[in-house]
C-alpha angles and dihedrals in degrees: 000000000000116000134207120195137210109195136174126237090271092060094253120141114250096172138353132198110202103157103099119102090200130084115246117282090210108260136064138173140186121236120223087254093059096257119141118228112195135176113231133201116237104170091227130175095282121065131193095185091233140054093007116198130148102164140057122203135187123202128185121234093273093052101260116145108241101169141004139171129193108220102179124104136149089270106037141018137184114238146177104344146031131177136205119237124208092246092061094256124119133231113218130195107227136185115215120205118244124187122227092253090053090047092053090046090054091061104258118155104243090208090064095048122102107250090240093070094066088057099038128011144273125248113211119184132261139170123232129188115211134194111209118237109206128262093008142354133027144230116240104229103170140013147180130190133197086217093072095057107053132132125182136177097194104089124019088196095063133069123281097028116166148101110313100201092046089057111051088152088071133064123245112223089205098043130132092294110181099181095140114157131220114305089013098082114123121218089243129013126246129179088212093064100039125127119204106219127207089259090061104171096025094195113190107178143040128193133179128215109198097189093064099021089236134142127220120207131190109216108194097180092059096035088233140109118228131201121206134183115255090185092084132098114242088254092050087048088063095055140043105259137055132049131083094316098031091241098104111209095338118121113277091194136355127182141170105060118034090179084081089074095032095256118122133356138259086286088067096053109112102170129056113194095315130188138207102028107195140171109231109238123256093244093055136079109272092029114187094017122116124233136190140178097246102210093197101215106185096026097058100229133080131221141183108236131191127193141177111237120215098252133137130219093278097051099260115144120218121225125172113223113263091011134102121254113268162273108069095198140037125259090215138358136190123201128167122247104272096021095225092061087079110050124143116169093195143024119003134122150189140230132194115230130213092249090057095256121123125233109216129195109205085197110189088050095045090234125145121191137174113216129186122230087266091057098254115148107227099166135027135178131181117212103241094193111100133129080317131006112277131221121230095266098042116109117229111261114246120247106249091204098050129046117230093013133107137214095243090062116150125201095211144337130216130195119207125199120248089244093056104142089234092063093056110119092002126130099249097175113137114250102197132279129299093234121099092237138038124277116264112270090233111039115229120241108289095252092059102040120122131183116014090350098208124250121336115277 
């Protein structure tokens, strides 16, 4: 059985969901009624090679399965992340299968393609909105596909031919793609040595902005974030007009790597295979800004970076002709001291808290910390769930398949306030720690705690 834990700040278990027969499919969320919605890994007929999913499940507070949908076929599969919409529907990140002839027809340069694509397939990303059908299944009510918004200047005989820098709202199939996998990361990136893998875009997070009806996507393979309009019909999402901003499904905003649309150089690359792109909520410090866990492949340290996008009160993004989308600097950055002491080549995330602090998930190390705006660590917790449950003094076991990663790795962590609606009327009494032994009588300094870690410093 696979377990999901709700713990308090002292590392004590408040609730536990252990009914699923499926491994985690990366993300999870709590509904306002206290139900847990989680992605699950099914190992279906289609593979992305990272962040596998294929199923979404919903459990009530007591662990009863109340809804599920299997979203894995020979032609599409849910992966990595989901998000809950105000109307009760869900947004899913989905990969869609494209054959080698389809890839060539779209204008990809065959010399840049991983050789495996020729004998198998490519899986570009899409976004689907689904409406749950109780007690199982769903209706697809809206969708958007990267494949409908391409521009390439490689081959005029193929589809999507045009002037790349004149169309930043479109995606270049042959852009500066940096989706290098573990143990394949060069010391410096060069578009002339790139390899486009089957999991081309490699999206890893999806966030919804209800005020503007927009979707924010973290596109790891491009080292960019994209914003698209959710206020389109599915037909409009395929084209270039219509919707709230009359741009159809074209990108409203993109940021992190302007080389993707032939504007700028490596010096202008702000993101390096980031995860967990979010808008900071209106009621929080930094409201309206965007933030990511910047994994930092190629520089060997990670950071949490926040920036202010060039957007007006109606959700329109500013772009000067011939220039890259701004800004050119971060509004706030957290790096460890020394920076190399926090490095996660994959997964990970960050969340802005009401007190202005930031909760950070150093994912491949299973380490969660809360840091102040000045960068002081005021709380720490080490995930004790690995191949077996750990004790406070047990070091996390290394992952034999991935250098610099550990078996207690965690995709993301979320903190919910004590007045969260889903907790109303629930028994929130702590039920002990996850660890196999008891906490130390005298907590170690915050930087050295493991396991539950004791109370915040």
